[in-house]
VEXMIKE-138675 format. One record per residue (C-alpha): residue in three letters; chain; x, y, z. Coordinates in steps of 0.5 Angstrom, whole numbers. Example, Ala and Ser with C-alpha at 12.3 -4.5 7.8 and 13.67 -1.06 7.14 Angstrom:
# VEXMIKE-138675
+------+------+-------+-------+-------+
: code : unit :    c1 :    c2 :    c3 :
+------+------+-------+-------+-------+
:  ALA :    A :    25 :    -9 :    16 :
:  SER :    A :    27 :    -2 :    14 :
+------+------+-------+-------+-------+
END
This chain:
# VEXMIKE-138675
+------+------+-------+-------+-------+
: code : unit :    c1 :    c2 :    c3 :
+------+------+-------+-------+-------+
:  MET :    A :     0 :     0 :     0 :
:  ASP :    A :     3 :     7 :    -2 :
:  SER :    A :     4 :    12 :     3 :
:  ALA :    A :     7 :    19 :     4 :
:  ILE :    A :    13 :    18 :     8 :
:  ASP :    A :    11 :    22 :    14 :
:  CYS :    A :    17 :    26 :    17 :
:  PRO :    A :    18 :    33 :    19 :
:  THR :    A :    19 :    37 :    13 :
:  PRO :    A :    19 :    45 :    12 :
:  LYS :    A :    12 :    46 :     9 :
:  SER :    A :    15 :    48 :     2 :
:  VAL :    A :    17 :    41 :     1 :
:  PRO :    A :    12 :    37 :    -2 :
:  LYS :    A :    11 :    29 :     0 :
:  TYR :    A :    12 :    24 :    -5 :
:  THR :    A :    10 :    17 :    -5 :
:  GLU :    A :    15 :    11 :    -7 :
:  LYS :    A :    11 :    11 :   -14 :
:  ASP :    A :    11 :    18 :   -15 :
:  VAL :    A :    19 :    18 :   -15 :
:  GLU :    A :    19 :    12 :   -19 :
:  ARG :    A :    14 :    15 :   -24 :
:  MET :    A :    18 :    21 :   -24 :
:  GLN :    A :    24 :    17 :   -25 :
:  ALA :    A :    21 :    13 :   -31 :
:  GLU :    A :    18 :    19 :   -35 :
:  LEU :    A :    25 :    23 :   -34 :
:  LYS :    A :    29 :    17 :   -37 :
:  ALA :    A :    24 :    16 :   -43 :
:  ARG :    A :    24 :    23 :   -45 :
:  LEU :    A :    31 :    23 :   -45 :
:  GLU :    A :    32 :    17 :   -49 :
:  ALA :    A :    27 :    19 :   -54 :
:  GLU :    A :    30 :    26 :   -55 :
:  TYR :    A :    37 :    23 :   -56 :
:  GLU :    A :    34 :    17 :   -61 :
:  LEU :    A :    30 :    22 :   -65 :
:  MET :    A :    36 :    27 :   -66 :
:  ALA :    A :    41 :    22 :   -67 :
:  GLN :    A :    37 :    19 :   -73 :
:  GLU :    A :    35 :    25 :   -76 :
:  THR :    A :    42 :    28 :   -76 :
:  MET :    A :    45 :    21 :   -79 :
:  GLU :    A :    39 :    21 :   -85 :
:  ASN :    A :    40 :    28 :   -87 :
:  PHE :    A :    48 :    27 :   -87 :
:  GLN :    A :    47 :    21 :   -91 :
:  LYS :    A :    42 :    24 :   -96 :
:  GLU :    A :    46 :    30 :   -97 :
:  GLN :    A :    52 :    26 :   -99 :
:  ALA :    A :    49 :    21 :  -103 :
:  ALA :    A :    46 :    27 :  -107 :
:  LYS :    A :    53 :    30 :  -108 :
:  TRP :    A :    56 :    24 :  -110 :
:  LYS :    A :    51 :    22 :  -115 :
:  GLN :    A :    51 :    29 :  -118 :
:  ALA :    A :    59 :    29 :  -119 :
:  THR :    A :    59 :    22 :  -122 :
:  ARG :    A :    54 :    25 :  -127 :
:  GLU :    A :    58 :    31 :  -129 :
:  TRP :    A :    64 :    26 :  -129 :
:  ASP :    A :    61 :    21 :  -134 :
:  THR :    A :    58 :    27 :  -138 :
:  LEU :    A :    65 :    30 :  -139 :
:  ARG :    A :    68 :    24 :  -141 :
:  LEU :    A :    64 :    22 :  -146 :
:  ARG :    A :    65 :    30 :  -149 :
:  LEU :    A :    72 :    29 :  -149 :
:  ILE :    A :    72 :    22 :  -152 :
:  ASP :    A :    68 :    25 :  -158 :
:  GLU :    A :    72 :    32 :  -158 :
:  LYS :    A :    75 :    33 :  -165 :
:  ASN :    A :    83 :    32 :  -165 :
:  ALA :    A :    84 :    40 :  -166 :
:  ASP :    A :    87 :    43 :  -159 :
:  ARG :    A :    88 :    36 :  -157 :
:  ASP :    A :    94 :    38 :  -152 :
:  GLN :    A :    89 :    44 :  -149 :
:  ALA :    A :    83 :    39 :  -148 :
:  ALA :    A :    88 :    34 :  -145 :
:  LEU :    A :    91 :    39 :  -140 :
:  GLU :    A :    84 :    41 :  -138 :
:  TYR :    A :    81 :    34 :  -137 :
:  ASP :    A :    87 :    32 :  -132 :
:  ARG :    A :    85 :    38 :  -128 :
:  ILE :    A :    78 :    37 :  -128 :
:  TYR :    A :    80 :    29 :  -126 :
:  GLU :    A :    84 :    32 :  -120 :
:  SER :    A :    78 :    36 :  -118 :
:  LEU :    A :    74 :    30 :  -118 :
:  HIS :    A :    79 :    26 :  -115 :
:  ALA :    A :    80 :    31 :  -109 :
:  THR :    A :    72 :    31 :  -108 :
:  HIS :    A :    72 :    23 :  -108 :
:  ALA :    A :    78 :    24 :  -102 :
:  GLU :    A :    73 :    29 :   -99 :
:  LYS :    A :    68 :    24 :   -99 :
:  ILE :    A :    72 :    19 :   -96 :
:  ARG :    A :    74 :    24 :   -90 :
:  LEU :    A :    67 :    26 :   -89 :
:  ALA :    A :    65 :    18 :   -88 :
:  LYS :    A :    71 :    17 :   -83 :
:  GLU :    A :    68 :    23 :   -79 :
:  ASN :    A :    62 :    20 :   -79 :
:  ASP :    A :    65 :    13 :   -77 :
:  VAL :    A :    68 :    17 :   -71 :
:  TRP :    A :    61 :    20 :   -70 :
:  GLU :    A :    58 :    13 :   -69 :
:  VAL :    A :    63 :    12 :   -64 :
:  LYS :    A :    61 :    18 :   -60 :
:  ASN :    A :    54 :    15 :   -61 :
:  LYS :    A :    56 :     9 :   -58 :
:  GLN :    A :    59 :    12 :   -52 :
:  LEU :    A :    53 :    16 :   -51 :
:  LYS :    A :    49 :    10 :   -50 :
:  LEU :    A :    54 :     7 :   -45 :
:  ASP :    A :    53 :    14 :   -41 :
:  LEU :    A :    46 :    13 :   -41 :
:  SER :    A :    47 :     6 :   -38 :
:  ASP :    A :    51 :     9 :   -33 :
:  MET :    A :    45 :    14 :   -31 :
:  ARG :    A :    41 :     8 :   -31 :
:  GLU :    A :    45 :     5 :   -26 :
:  SER :    A :    45 :    11 :   -22 :
:  THR :    A :    38 :    11 :   -22 :
:  LYS :    A :    38 :     4 :   -19 :
:  LEU :    A :    43 :     7 :   -14 :
:  LEU :    A :    38 :    12 :   -12 :
:  THR :    A :    32 :     7 :   -11 :
:  GLY :    A :    37 :     3 :    -6 :
:  GLN :    A :    38 :     9 :    -2 :
:  ILE :    A :    30 :    11 :    -2 :
:  ASP :    A :    29 :     4 :     1 :
:  GLU :    A :    35 :     5 :     6 :
:  LEU :    A :    31 :    11 :     8 :
:  LYS :    A :    25 :     7 :     9 :
:  GLN :    A :    29 :     2 :    14 :
:  HIS :    A :    32 :     7 :    18 :
:  VAL :    A :    26 :    10 :    21 :
:  THR :    A :    29 :    13 :    27 :
:  GLN :    A :    34 :    17 :    23 :
:  ARG :    A :    29 :    19 :    17 :
:  ASP :    A :    30 :    27 :    19 :
:  GLU :    A :    37 :    27 :    17 :
:  GLN :    A :    36 :    21 :    12 :
:  TYR :    A :    31 :    25 :     8 :
:  ALA :    A :    35 :    31 :     8 :
:  HIS :    A :    41 :    27 :     5 :
:  LEU :    A :    37 :    24 :     0 :
:  LYS :    A :    34 :    30 :    -3 :
:  ALA :    A :    41 :    33 :    -3 :
:  HIS :    A :    44 :    27 :    -7 :
:  ALA :    A :    38 :    27 :   -12 :
:  GLN :    A :    38 :    34 :   -13 :
:  GLU :    A :    46 :    33 :   -15 :
:  LYS :    A :    45 :    28 :   -19 :
:  LEU :    A :    39 :    32 :   -23 :
:  ASN :    A :    44 :    38 :   -24 :
:  CYS :    A :    49 :    33 :   -26 :
:  ALA :    A :    45 :    30 :   -31 :
:  ASN :    A :    42 :    37 :   -34 :
:  ASP :    A :    50 :    39 :   -34 :
:  GLU :    A :    52 :    33 :   -38 :
:  ASN :    A :    46 :    34 :   -43 :
:  GLU :    A :    47 :    41 :   -44 :
:  LYS :    A :    55 :    39 :   -46 :
:  LEU :    A :    52 :    34 :   -51 :
:  ALA :    A :    47 :    39 :   -54 :
:  ASN :    A :    53 :    44 :   -55 :
:  ALA :    A :    58 :    39 :   -58 :
:  HIS :    A :    53 :    36 :   -63 :
:  ALA :    A :    51 :    44 :   -65 :
:  LEU :    A :    58 :    45 :   -66 :
:  ALA :    A :    59 :    39 :   -70 :
:  MET :    A :    53 :    40 :   -74 :
:  SER :    A :    56 :    47 :   -75 :
:  THR :    A :    63 :    45 :   -77 :
:  MET :    A :    60 :    40 :   -82 :
:  ASP :    A :    55 :    45 :   -85 :
:  VAL :    A :    61 :    50 :   -87 :
:  LYS :    A :    65 :    44 :   -90 :
:  LEU :    A :    59 :    42 :   -94 :
:  SER :    A :    58 :    49 :   -96 :
:  ARG :    A :    65 :    49 :   -99 :
:  LEU :    A :    64 :    43 :  -102 :
:  ASP :    A :    58 :    46 :  -106 :
:  SER :    A :    62 :    52 :  -108 :
:  LYS :    A :    67 :    47 :  -111 :
:  VAL :    A :    62 :    44 :  -115 :
:  LYS :    A :    59 :    50 :  -117 :
:  THR :    A :    66 :    53 :  -120 :
:  LEU :    A :    67 :    46 :  -124 :
:  GLU :    A :    60 :    47 :  -127 :
:  VAL :    A :    62 :    54 :  -129 :
:  ASN :    A :    68 :    52 :  -132 :
:  LEU :    A :    65 :    46 :  -136 :
:  GLN :    A :    60 :    51 :  -138 :
:  ALA :    A :    65 :    56 :  -141 :
:  LYS :    A :    69 :    50 :  -144 :
:  ASN :    A :    62 :    48 :  -148 :
:  GLU :    A :    61 :    55 :  -150 :
:  ALA :    A :    69 :    55 :  -153 :
:  TYR :    A :    68 :    48 :  -156 :
:  ASN :    A :    61 :    50 :  -160 :
:  GLN :    A :    65 :    57 :  -162 :
:  LEU :    A :    71 :    53 :  -165 :
:  GLU :    A :    66 :    48 :  -168 :
:  ASP :    A :    63 :    53 :  -172 :
:  ILE :    A :    69 :    56 :  -174 :
:  CYS :    A :    72 :    49 :  -177 :
:  ASP :    A :    65 :    48 :  -180 :
:  GLY :    A :    66 :    55 :  -183 :
:  LEU :    A :    73 :    54 :  -186 :
:  VAL :    A :    70 :    47 :  -189 :
:  ARG :    A :    65 :    50 :  -192 :
:  GLU :    A :    69 :    56 :  -195 :
:  LEU :    A :    74 :    50 :  -198 :
:  ASP :    A :    69 :    47 :  -201 :
:  SER :    A :    66 :    53 :  -204 :
:  ARG :    A :    73 :    54 :  -207 :
:  GLY :    A :    74 :    47 :  -209 :
:  GLY :    A :    68 :    48 :  -213 :
:  ALA :    A :    70 :    54 :  -216 :
:  GLU :    A :    76 :    52 :  -219 :
:  ARG :    A :    73 :    46 :  -222 :
+------+------+-------+-------+-------+
END
C-alpha cells in the first residue's frame, strides 16, 4: 500500500510516495531516451541523403565530361587533355573529401555508442538512488537526517544530468555547424566546376562553328576551281 513518508519537513517541500518517485524517474528516463534517439536518427539520415545526392551529381558530371572528351575533335587536343587532367584531379579531390567525411561519420558513430554507454551508467545511478530510498524507509529512527541527505543527493544527480545533456547538445550543435561549413565549401567547388564546364562547352561550340565555316569555304573554293 502506497503512503507518503510521514516525517517532519518544511511546508514548502511536498511529500512524495514511492510510486511518485518511480513514476518521475521513468518519465525522465523515457523522455531523454526518445529525444536522443530522434536527434541521432534525423542527423544521420540528413547527412547520408546529402552525401548521396552530391556524389550522384558529381558522377553524372564526370560521365558527361568523359563522353564529351571522347567525341571531341583532334583540334586543340593538348589543351583538352590538360583540362581533362585538371577536372579529373578536382573530381579525385571530391572523392577524397567524401571518404574523409565518411571517416568523420564513423567517429560520430563511436561517440553515439559512448553516449549509449553513458545512458546505461545513468540507469545504474537511478537504481542506486532507488536503493537509497529503500534504505531511508528501513531506518525510521533517522528519517529526518536521511530525508535531507536523499533530497540533496537526488538534486545533485539531476543537476549533473542536466549539465551533461547541455554539454552534449552544445557538442552536437558545434559538430553540425562545422559539417555545414564543410558541405558549403564542397558545394562551392562543385558550382565552380559547373561554371568551368559550361565555359568549355561554349568555347567548343564556337570552335566547331569556325571549323565548319572553314570547311564550307574550302568546299566552295574547290567547286569554283572545277
